[in-house]
N, CA, C and O atoms as a GROMACS GRO file, in nm:
protein
  512
    1MET      N    1  15.911  16.665  19.827
    1MET     CA    2  15.839  16.606  19.942
    1MET      C    3  15.699  16.706  20.025
    1MET      O    4  15.581  16.682  20.000
    2LYS      N    5  15.727  16.780  20.090
    2LYS     CA    6  15.680  16.832  20.147
    2LYS      C    7  15.574  16.986  20.138
    2LYS      O    8  15.497  17.047  20.212
    3ARG      N    9  15.653  17.002  19.940
    3ARG     CA   10  15.525  17.097  19.913
    3ARG      C   11  15.476  17.052  19.842
    3ARG      O   12  15.404  17.139  19.795
    4SER      N   13  15.450  16.900  19.755
    4SER     CA   14  15.391  16.884  19.726
    4SER      C   15  15.320  16.821  19.792
    4SER      O   16  15.224  16.794  19.718
    5ILE      N   17  15.301  16.770  19.904
    5ILE     CA   18  15.190  16.703  19.982
    5ILE      C   19  15.149  16.807  20.026
    5ILE      O   20  15.047  16.777  20.088
    6THR      N   21  15.168  16.940  20.035
    6THR     CA   22  15.102  17.041  20.091
    6THR      C   23  15.066  17.108  19.944
    6THR      O   24  14.945  17.131  19.951
    7LEU      N   25  15.103  17.141  19.843
    7LEU     CA   26  15.000  17.097  19.763
    7LEU      C   27  14.832  17.044  19.752
    7LEU      O   28  14.719  17.093  19.759
    8THR      N   29  14.888  16.927  19.732
    8THR     CA   30  14.814  16.804  19.716
    8THR      C   31  14.676  16.916  19.790
    8THR      O   32  14.590  16.986  19.737
    9ALA      N   33  14.722  16.877  19.977
    9ALA     CA   34  14.581  16.904  20.044
    9ALA      C   35  14.557  17.065  19.995
    9ALA      O   36  14.467  17.108  20.066
   10LEU      N   37  14.594  17.149  19.921
   10LEU     CA   38  14.495  17.298  19.897
   10LEU      C   39  14.457  17.291  19.787
   10LEU      O   40  14.369  17.368  19.750
   11CYS      N   41  14.524  17.176  19.683
   11CYS     CA   42  14.372  17.163  19.543
   11CYS      C   43  14.276  17.070  19.662
   11CYS      O   44  14.158  17.106  19.654
   12LEU      N   45  14.293  16.981  19.749
   12LEU     CA   46  14.171  16.880  19.787
   12LEU      C   47  14.078  16.983  19.855
   12LEU      O   48  13.958  16.957  19.847
   13LEU      N   49  14.117  17.106  19.928
   13LEU     CA   50  14.024  17.234  19.989
   13LEU      C   51  13.960  17.269  19.888
   13LEU      O   52  13.842  17.303  19.894
   14MET      N   53  14.049  17.264  19.748
   14MET     CA   54  13.912  17.372  19.701
   14MET      C   55  13.833  17.293  19.634
   14MET      O   56  13.717  17.325  19.610
   15GLY      N   57  13.893  17.166  19.590
   15GLY     CA   58  13.817  17.081  19.496
   15GLY      C   59  13.666  17.093  19.631
   15GLY      O   60  13.559  17.152  19.610
   16VAL      N   61  13.709  17.014  19.769
   16VAL     CA   62  13.568  17.011  19.796
   16VAL      C   63  13.498  17.146  19.851
   16VAL      O   64  13.376  17.140  19.862
   17GLY      N   65  13.555  17.257  19.884
   17GLY     CA   66  13.468  17.376  19.847
   17GLY      C   67  13.416  17.416  19.757
   17GLY      O   68  13.305  17.469  19.765
   18ALA      N   69  13.495  17.401  19.627
   18ALA     CA   70  13.364  17.386  19.456
   18ALA      C   71  13.263  17.318  19.478
   18ALA      O   72  13.174  17.317  19.394
   19ILE      N   73  13.254  17.263  19.566
   19ILE     CA   74  13.183  17.079  19.548
   19ILE      C   75  13.063  17.160  19.590
   19ILE      O   76  12.966  17.179  19.518
   20ALA      N   77  13.082  17.218  19.741
   20ALA     CA   78  12.971  17.229  19.852
   20ALA      C   79  12.900  17.329  19.848
   20ALA      O   80  12.782  17.317  19.883
   21SER      N   81  12.972  17.514  19.783
   21SER     CA   82  12.904  17.570  19.724
   21SER      C   83  12.833  17.567  19.570
   21SER      O   84  12.800  17.664  19.502
   22THR      N   85  12.821  17.439  19.542
   22THR     CA   86  12.741  17.434  19.455
   22THR      C   87  12.576  17.442  19.434
   22THR      O   88  12.514  17.338  19.456
   23PRO      N   89  12.510  17.546  19.398
   23PRO     CA   90  12.376  17.500  19.489
   23PRO      C   91  12.299  17.418  19.398
   23PRO      O   92  12.338  17.401  19.283
   24LYS      N   93  12.195  17.368  19.440
   24LYS     CA   94  12.112  17.242  19.393
   24LYS      C   95  12.055  17.225  19.289
   24LYS      O   96  12.015  17.334  19.248
   25PRO      N   97  12.031  17.150  19.228
   25PRO     CA   98  11.984  17.186  19.083
   25PRO      C   99  11.844  17.161  19.140
   25PRO      O  100  11.816  17.117  19.251
   26ARG      N  101  11.744  17.206  19.023
   26ARG     CA  102  11.594  17.217  18.994
   26ARG      C  103  11.541  17.126  18.912
   26ARG      O  104  11.579  17.107  18.797
   27HIS      N  105  11.435  17.057  18.979
   27HIS     CA  106  11.375  16.990  18.888
   27HIS      C  107  11.303  17.076  18.767
   27HIS      O  108  11.268  17.187  18.808
   28HIS      N  109  11.273  17.054  18.639
   28HIS     CA  110  11.272  17.131  18.566
   28HIS      C  111  11.122  17.144  18.609
   28HIS      O  112  11.094  17.250  18.666
   29LYS      N  113  11.033  17.064  18.594
   29LYS     CA  114  10.885  17.076  18.616
   29LYS      C  115  10.848  17.200  18.798
   29LYS      O  116  10.736  17.206  18.850
   30MET      N  117  10.916  17.241  18.827
   30MET     CA  118  10.936  17.354  18.945
   30MET      C  119  10.944  17.482  18.912
   30MET      O  120  11.032  17.550  18.860
   31ASN      N  121  10.777  17.514  18.975
   31ASN     CA  122  10.795  17.672  18.956
   31ASN      C  123  10.762  17.751  19.002
   31ASN      O  124  10.650  17.758  19.051
   32VAL      N  125  10.852  17.849  19.004
   32VAL     CA  126  10.844  17.912  19.104
   32VAL      C  127  10.734  18.008  19.201
   32VAL      O  128  10.713  18.047  19.316
   33SER      N  129  10.689  18.013  19.080
   33SER     CA  130  10.554  18.123  19.140
   33SER      C  131  10.445  18.025  19.228
   33SER      O  132  10.367  18.048  19.321
   34MET      N  133  10.481  17.899  19.146
   34MET     CA  134  10.372  17.809  19.203
   34MET      C  135  10.385  17.802  19.402
   34MET      O  136  10.276  17.777  19.454
   35ASP      N  137  10.529  17.826  19.523
   35ASP     CA  138  10.553  17.863  19.556
   35ASP      C  139  10.445  17.909  19.662
   35ASP      O  140  10.417  17.857  19.770
   36LYS      N  141  10.389  18.024  19.597
   36LYS     CA  142  10.312  18.101  19.693
   36LYS      C  143  10.227  18.157  19.641
   36LYS      O  144  10.200  18.276  19.659
   37GLN      N  145  10.147  18.053  19.541
   37GLN     CA  146   9.987  18.058  19.484
   37GLN      C  147   9.982  17.942  19.512
   37GLN      O  148  10.054  17.849  19.475
   38GLN      N  149   9.866  17.947  19.599
   38GLN     CA  150   9.757  17.777  19.588
   38GLN      C  151   9.625  17.843  19.540
   38GLN      O  152   9.598  17.963  19.535
   39VAL      N  153   9.554  17.737  19.507
   39VAL     CA  154   9.452  17.720  19.467
   39VAL      C  155   9.407  17.545  19.597
   39VAL      O  156   9.477  17.446  19.617
   40SER      N  157   9.271  17.578  19.652
   40SER     CA  158   9.252  17.427  19.704
   40SER      C  159   9.100  17.430  19.684
   40SER      O  160   9.009  17.512  19.694
   41ILE      N  161   9.118  17.284  19.648
   41ILE     CA  162   8.899  17.299  19.641
   41ILE      C  163   8.888  17.166  19.799
   41ILE      O  164   8.920  17.048  19.785
   42ILE      N  165   8.861  17.200  19.875
   42ILE     CA  166   8.838  17.113  19.934
   42ILE      C  167   8.717  17.060  20.005
   42ILE      O  168   8.648  17.154  20.044
   43PRO      N  169   8.651  16.908  20.045
   43PRO     CA  170   8.491  16.942  20.022
   43PRO      C  171   8.419  16.936  20.119
   43PRO      O  172   8.460  16.884  20.223
   44LEU      N  173   8.266  16.999  20.105
   44LEU     CA  174   8.217  16.956  20.229
   44LEU      C  175   8.200  16.842  20.289
   44LEU      O  176   8.165  16.741  20.228
   45ARG      N  177   8.219  16.844  20.397
   45ARG     CA  178   8.148  16.682  20.512
   45ARG      C  179   8.038  16.747  20.566
   45ARG      O  180   8.079  16.788  20.675
   46GLN      N  181   7.866  16.796  20.547
   46GLN     CA  182   7.793  16.780  20.575
   46GLN      C  183   7.688  16.827  20.462
   46GLN      O  184   7.567  16.806  20.470
   47GLU      N  185   7.718  16.859  20.410
   47GLU     CA  186   7.597  16.946  20.305
   47GLU      C  187   7.760  16.868  20.152
   47GLU      O  188   7.874  16.822  20.158
   48PRO      N  189   7.615  16.917  20.000
   48PRO     CA  190   7.666  16.908  19.865
   48PRO      C  191   7.724  17.018  19.880
   48PRO      O  192   7.700  17.119  19.946
   49GLY      N  193   7.839  16.971  19.776
   49GLY     CA  194   7.927  17.146  19.748
   49GLY      C  195   8.081  17.144  19.807
   49GLY      O  196   8.133  17.060  19.880
   50PHE      N  197   8.138  17.267  19.752
   50PHE     CA  198   8.332  17.247  19.853
   50PHE      C  199   8.323  17.373  19.880
   50PHE      O  200   8.229  17.452  19.879
   51ALA      N  201   8.420  17.378  19.902
   51ALA     CA  202   8.493  17.529  19.976
   51ALA      C  203   8.583  17.525  19.895
   51ALA      O  204   8.647  17.425  19.861
   52VAL      N  205   8.607  17.733  19.824
   52VAL     CA  206   8.744  17.697  19.732
   52VAL      C  207   8.785  17.800  19.800
   52VAL      O  208   8.711  17.878  19.860
   53MET      N  209   8.927  17.806  19.795
   53MET     CA  210   9.057  17.891  19.936
   53MET      C  211   9.205  17.988  19.758
   53MET      O  212   9.306  17.984  19.687
   54VAL      N  213   9.156  18.013  19.775
   54VAL     CA  214   9.312  18.046  19.721
   54VAL      C  215   9.358  18.167  19.844
   54VAL      O  216   9.292  18.233  19.923
   55ASP      N  217   9.556  18.153  19.803
   55ASP     CA  218   9.664  18.164  19.884
   55ASP      C  219   9.729  18.232  19.807
   55ASP      O  220   9.833  18.166  19.813
   56LYS      N  221   9.761  18.349  19.709
   56LYS     CA  222   9.837  18.415  19.670
   56LYS      C  223   9.866  18.525  19.676
   56LYS      O  224   9.809  18.621  19.726
   57GLN      N  225  10.007  18.510  19.598
   57GLN     CA  226  10.082  18.643  19.702
   57GLN      C  227  10.077  18.748  19.617
   57GLN      O  228  10.186  18.806  19.614
   58MET      N  229   9.994  18.798  19.545
   58MET     CA  230   9.986  18.983  19.567
   58MET      C  231   9.840  18.961  19.540
   58MET      O  232   9.777  18.874  19.480
   59PRO      N  233   9.803  19.092  19.618
   59PRO     CA  234   9.602  19.073  19.656
   59PRO      C  235   9.569  19.104  19.494
   59PRO      O  236   9.627  19.160  19.400
   60ALA      N  237   9.447  19.039  19.517
   60ALA     CA  238   9.357  19.104  19.352
   60ALA      C  239   9.326  19.056  19.366
   60ALA      O  240   9.363  18.981  19.455
   61ARG      N  241   9.193  19.032  19.279
   61ARG     CA  242   9.091  18.938  19.251
   61ARG      C  243   9.087  18.838  19.194
   61ARG      O  244   9.158  18.823  19.094
   62SER      N  245   8.987  18.718  19.249
   62SER     CA  246   8.986  18.605  19.252
   62SER      C  247   8.812  18.555  19.160
   62SER      O  248   8.708  18.616  19.182
   63MET      N  249   8.821  18.458  19.079
   63MET     CA  250   8.709  18.504  19.005
   63MET      C  251   8.675  18.294  19.012
   63MET      O  252   8.756  18.201  18.999
   64VAL      N  253   8.528  18.292  19.038
   64VAL     CA  254   8.514  18.145  19.071
   64VAL      C  255   8.340  18.061  18.953
   64VAL      O  256   8.217  18.052  18.962
   65ILE      N  257   8.421  18.032  18.884
   65ILE     CA  258   8.279  18.025  18.770
   65ILE      C  259   8.262  17.842  18.714
   65ILE      O  260   8.355  17.774  18.670
   66ILE      N  261   8.179  17.816  18.724
   66ILE     CA  262   8.092  17.677  18.720
   66ILE      C  263   8.036  17.705  18.617
   66ILE      O  264   7.957  17.799  18.624
   67THR      N  265   8.050  17.647  18.504
   67THR     CA  266   7.994  17.549  18.352
   67THR      C  267   7.944  17.412  18.326
   67THR      O  268   8.000  17.357  18.420
   68ASN      N  269   7.903  17.354  18.289
   68ASN     CA  270   7.792  17.235  18.292
   68ASN      C  271   7.868  17.160  18.139
   68ASN      O  272   7.938  17.222  18.060
   69ASP      N  273   7.842  17.059  18.132
   69ASP     CA  274   7.834  16.982  17.982
   69ASP      C  275   7.879  17.038  17.887
   69ASP      O  276   7.990  17.014  17.841
   70ASP      N  277   7.789  17.133  17.838
   70ASP     CA  278   7.744  17.247  17.721
   70ASP      C  279   7.834  17.338  17.741
   70ASP      O  280   7.836  17.406  17.638
   71GLU      N  281   7.894  17.370  17.800
   71GLU     CA  282   7.997  17.500  17.809
   71GLU      C  283   7.947  17.573  17.849
   71GLU      O  284   8.007  17.680  17.846
   72SER      N  285   7.813  17.576  17.910
   72SER     CA  286   7.682  17.691  17.983
   72SER      C  287   7.748  17.721  18.134
   72SER      O  288   7.797  17.638  18.211
   73MET      N  289   7.729  17.918  18.162
   73MET     CA  290   7.746  17.894  18.284
   73MET      C  291   7.692  17.941  18.278
   73MET      O  292   7.634  18.022  18.206
   74ILE      N  293   7.700  17.851  18.463
   74ILE     CA  294   7.564  17.815  18.562
   74ILE      C  295   7.608  17.954  18.684
   74ILE      O  296   7.522  18.031  18.727
   75PHE      N  297   7.793  17.963  18.733
   75PHE     CA  298   7.726  18.037  18.832
   75PHE      C  299   7.892  18.104  18.836
   75PHE      O  300   7.997  18.040  18.839
   76LYS      N  301   7.875  18.245  18.833
   76LYS     CA  302   7.993  18.345  18.825
   76LYS      C  303   7.974  18.386  18.954
   76LYS      O  304   7.862  18.401  19.004
   77ASP      N  305   8.116  18.410  19.032
   77ASP     CA  306   8.149  18.502  19.143
   77ASP      C  307   8.287  18.476  19.167
   77ASP      O  308   8.372  18.387  19.154
   78VAL      N  309   8.266  18.639  19.227
   78VAL     CA  310   8.404  18.693  19.262
   78VAL      C  311   8.455  18.690  19.356
   78VAL      O  312   8.379  18.746  19.434
   79LEU      N  313   8.555  18.654  19.415
   79LEU     CA  314   8.627  18.694  19.582
   79LEU      C  315   8.626  18.773  19.606
   79LEU      O  316   8.567  18.853  19.533
   80THR      N  317   8.688  18.820  19.723
   80THR     CA  318   8.800  18.899  19.780
   80THR      C  319   8.908  18.952  19.772
   80THR      O  320   9.005  18.888  19.812
   81ASP      N  321   8.926  19.076  19.722
   81ASP     CA  322   9.044  19.108  19.742
   81ASP      C  323   9.156  19.072  19.826
   81ASP      O  324   9.223  19.022  19.736
   82GLY      N  325   9.199  19.063  19.888
   82GLY     CA  326   9.292  18.972  19.988
   82GLY      C  327   9.358  18.955  19.889
   82GLY      O  328   9.328  18.955  19.770
   83THR      N  329   9.507  18.933  19.972
   83THR     CA  330   9.606  18.783  19.936
   83THR      C  331   9.523  18.657  20.004
   83THR      O  332   9.591  18.561  19.968
   84THR      N  333   9.414  18.605  20.082
   84THR     CA  334   9.377  18.518  20.085
   84THR      C  335   9.235  18.556  20.073
   84THR      O  336   9.188  18.655  20.130
   85ALA      N  337   9.151  18.457  19.981
   85ALA     CA  338   8.995  18.416  20.050
   85ALA      C  339   8.940  18.270  20.012
   85ALA      O  340   8.967  18.189  19.924
   86GLU      N  341   8.856  18.272  20.111
   86GLU     CA  342   8.800  18.085  20.116
   86GLU      C  343   8.587  18.148  20.076
   86GLU      O  344   8.518  18.244  20.110
   87LYS      N  345   8.568  18.039  19.999
   87LYS     CA  346   8.419  18.096  20.046
   87LYS      C  347   8.361  17.899  19.977
   87LYS      O  348   8.399  17.807  19.905
   88LYS      N  349   8.242  17.944  20.072
   88LYS     CA  350   8.122  17.770  20.046
   88LYS      C  351   8.074  17.805  19.916
   88LYS      O  352   8.066  17.917  19.865
   89TYR      N  353   8.039  17.672  19.862
   89TYR     CA  354   7.917  17.712  19.728
   89TYR      C  355   7.874  17.529  19.796
   89TYR      O  356   7.947  17.430  19.798
   90ASN      N  357   7.746  17.543  19.837
   90ASN     CA  358   7.639  17.441  19.868
   90ASN      C  359   7.610  17.416  19.696
   90ASN      O  360   7.572  17.499  19.613
   91LEU      N  361   7.635  17.309  19.683
   91LEU     CA  362   7.517  17.282  19.552
   91LEU      C  363   7.412  17.210  19.519
   91LEU      O  364   7.364  17.181  19.410
   92SER      N  365   7.377  17.177  19.655
   92SER     CA  366   7.300  17.096  19.629
   92SER      C  367   7.124  17.100  19.503
   92SER      O  368   7.032  17.027  19.466
   93LYS      N  369   7.197  17.289  19.480
   93LYS     CA  370   7.065  17.238  19.320
   93LYS      C  371   7.112  17.265  19.248
   93LYS      O  372   7.112  17.388  19.236
   94LEU      N  373   7.181  17.199  19.152
   94LEU     CA  374   7.283  17.111  19.087
   94LEU      C  375   7.188  17.007  19.049
   94LEU      O  376   7.097  16.963  19.119
   95ASP      N  377   7.225  16.966  18.903
   95ASP     CA  378   7.115  16.877  18.857
   95ASP      C  379   7.269  16.785  18.893
   95ASP      O  380   7.384  16.828  18.899
   96ALA      N  381   7.209  16.631  18.916
   96ALA     CA  382   7.298  16.588  18.829
   96ALA      C  383   7.393  16.548  18.630
   96ALA      O  384   7.349  16.562  18.516
   97GLY      N  385   7.531  16.499  18.684
   97GLY     CA  386   7.614  16.545  18.617
   97GLY      C  387   7.686  16.579  18.568
   97GLY      O  388   7.764  16.529  18.649
   98ASN      N  389   7.772  16.642  18.475
   98ASN     CA  390   7.970  16.614  18.482
   98ASN      C  391   7.975  16.781  18.502
   98ASN      O  392   7.895  16.820  18.418
   99TYR      N  393   8.025  16.890  18.566
   99TYR     CA  394   8.089  17.015  18.532
   99TYR      C  395   8.192  17.070  18.549
   99TYR      O  396   8.269  16.984  18.592
  100THR      N  397   8.238  17.158  18.540
  100THR     CA  398   8.411  17.178  18.573
  100THR      C  399   8.380  17.381  18.564
  100THR      O  400   8.328  17.484  18.521
  101LEU      N  401   8.490  17.284  18.672
  101LEU     CA  402   8.496  17.460  18.821
  101LEU      C  403   8.610  17.547  18.768
  101LEU      O  404   8.706  17.470  18.757
  102GLU      N  405   8.641  17.647  18.737
  102GLU     CA  406   8.746  17.667  18.693
  102GLU      C  407   8.737  17.849  18.843
  102GLU      O  408   8.656  17.929  18.889
  103VAL      N  409   8.843  17.823  18.850
  103VAL     CA  410   8.926  17.962  18.970
  103VAL      C  411   8.979  18.008  18.874
  103VAL      O  412   9.032  17.923  18.803
  104PHE      N  413   8.989  18.141  18.832
  104PHE     CA  414   9.130  18.257  18.764
  104PHE      C  415   9.156  18.339  18.920
  104PHE      O  416   9.098  18.403  19.007
  105THR      N  417   9.276  18.289  18.885
  105THR     CA  418   9.332  18.434  19.017
  105THR      C  419   9.436  18.486  18.893
  105THR      O  420   9.448  18.444  18.777
  106LYS      N  421   9.520  18.613  18.977
  106LYS     CA  422   9.583  18.687  18.923
  106LYS      C  423   9.778  18.635  18.924
  106LYS      O  424   9.869  18.674  18.997
  107GLY      N  425   9.781  18.501  18.769
  107GLY     CA  426   9.875  18.501  18.756
  107GLY      C  427   9.867  18.289  18.762
  107GLY      O  428   9.967  18.218  18.751
  108HIS      N  429   9.731  18.240  18.781
  108HIS     CA  430   9.716  18.086  18.773
  108HIS      C  431   9.551  18.111  18.844
  108HIS      O  432   9.480  18.168  18.928
  109ASP      N  433   9.563  17.998  18.711
  109ASP     CA  434   9.475  17.972  18.677
  109ASP      C  435   9.396  17.801  18.669
  109ASP      O  436   9.432  17.731  18.574
  110VAL      N  437   9.300  17.746  18.762
  110VAL     CA  438   9.282  17.611  18.807
  110VAL      C  439   9.097  17.613  18.722
  110VAL      O  440   8.997  17.686  18.723
  111LYS      N  441   9.139  17.489  18.661
  111LYS     CA  442   9.038  17.413  18.568
  111LYS      C  443   9.049  17.282  18.664
  111LYS      O  444   9.148  17.219  18.700
  112THR      N  445   8.878  17.259  18.698
  112THR     CA  446   8.885  17.051  18.681
  112THR      C  447   8.730  17.021  18.697
  112THR      O  448   8.634  17.091  18.730
  113ASN      N  449   8.741  16.920  18.668
  113ASN     CA  450   8.581  16.872  18.631
  113ASN      C  451   8.469  16.837  18.812
  113ASN      O  452   8.534  16.808  18.912
  114PHE      N  453   8.428  16.840  18.813
  114PHE     CA  454   8.321  16.767  18.931
  114PHE      C  455   8.194  16.718  18.877
  114PHE      O  456   8.147  16.778  18.780
  115TYR      N  457   8.139  16.629  18.921
  115TYR     CA  458   8.020  16.572  18.900
  115TYR      C  459   7.939  16.524  18.969
  115TYR      O  460   7.983  16.423  19.025
  116VAL      N  461   7.806  16.554  19.002
  116VAL     CA  462   7.802  16.547  19.079
  116VAL      C  463   7.649  16.372  19.057
  116VAL      O  464   7.625  16.298  18.962
  117TYR      N  465   7.633  16.374  19.098
  117TYR     CA  466   7.558  16.269  19.157
  117TYR      C  467   7.419  16.217  19.292
  117TYR      O  468   7.438  16.215  19.414
  118ASN      N  469   7.281  16.180  19.219
  118ASN     CA  470   7.131  16.151  19.277
  118ASN      C  471   7.183  16.042  19.349
  118ASN      O  472   7.248  15.957  19.287
  119LYS      N  473   7.152  16.023  19.552
  119LYS     CA  474   7.209  15.930  19.548
  119LYS      C  475   7.080  15.928  19.724
  119LYS      O  476   7.051  16.031  19.786
  120SER      N  477   7.018  15.753  19.771
  120SER     CA  478   6.894  15.761  19.794
  120SER      C  479   6.961  15.873  19.970
  120SER      O  480   6.875  15.897  20.055
  121GLN      N  481   7.061  15.908  19.987
  121GLN     CA  482   7.058  16.002  20.079
  121GLN      C  483   7.151  16.164  20.079
  121GLN      O  484   7.209  16.237  20.159
  122GLY      N  485   7.107  16.157  19.887
  122GLY     CA  486   7.106  16.302  19.925
  122GLY      C  487   7.177  16.285  19.760
  122GLY      O  488   7.193  16.181  19.698
  123LYS      N  489   7.221  16.465  19.706
  123LYS     CA  490   7.374  16.429  19.658
  123LYS      C  491   7.478  16.422  19.719
  123LYS      O  492   7.496  16.440  19.840
  124VAL      N  493   7.631  16.366  19.558
  124VAL     CA  494   7.700  16.323  19.642
  124VAL      C  495   7.816  16.431  19.526
  124VAL      O  496   7.862  16.393  19.418
  125ILE      N  497   7.828  16.502  19.560
  125ILE     CA  498   7.982  16.590  19.498
  125ILE      C  499   8.098  16.513  19.434
  125ILE      O  500   8.104  16.410  19.500
  126PHE      N  501   8.201  16.510  19.331
  126PHE     CA  502   8.313  16.418  19.296
  126PHE      C  503   8.386  16.519  19.212
  126PHE      O  504   8.368  16.552  19.095
  127VAL      N  505   8.507  16.574  19.335
  127VAL     CA  506   8.508  16.586  19.264
  127VAL      C  507   8.636  16.537  19.181
  127VAL      O  508   8.708  16.465  19.250
  128LYS      N  509   8.688  16.559  19.037
  128LYS     CA  510   8.804  16.494  19.024
  128LYS      C  511   8.956  16.606  19.103
  128LYS      O  512   9.072  16.563  19.100
   0.00000   0.00000   0.00000
């Protein structure tokens, strides 16, 4: 009887230990490289435009390209070489219409649309 109780307790402890040491399953859409690389597009409050902030894992150059609906390049800029780069873009000279913003960094590229509207208060930029 004592032997079966000891054996049962031992099996129970081994089973609990195996469950506790099992790593958490990762979600299938989780990307490990995205944990340390981010591109943020932040609307400016006082003027029509946005700021682009790139926080990357390795020091490398980042490039910002703005194209119009016809996919003609309107603007191209190279950000600094560090691991973090931030720059403001005033878009008050752009005509009303649809545009595409592309940010190229080492290992991570972002492409998003934005719209420029003419309002009575001035130009309004809407980043989608």
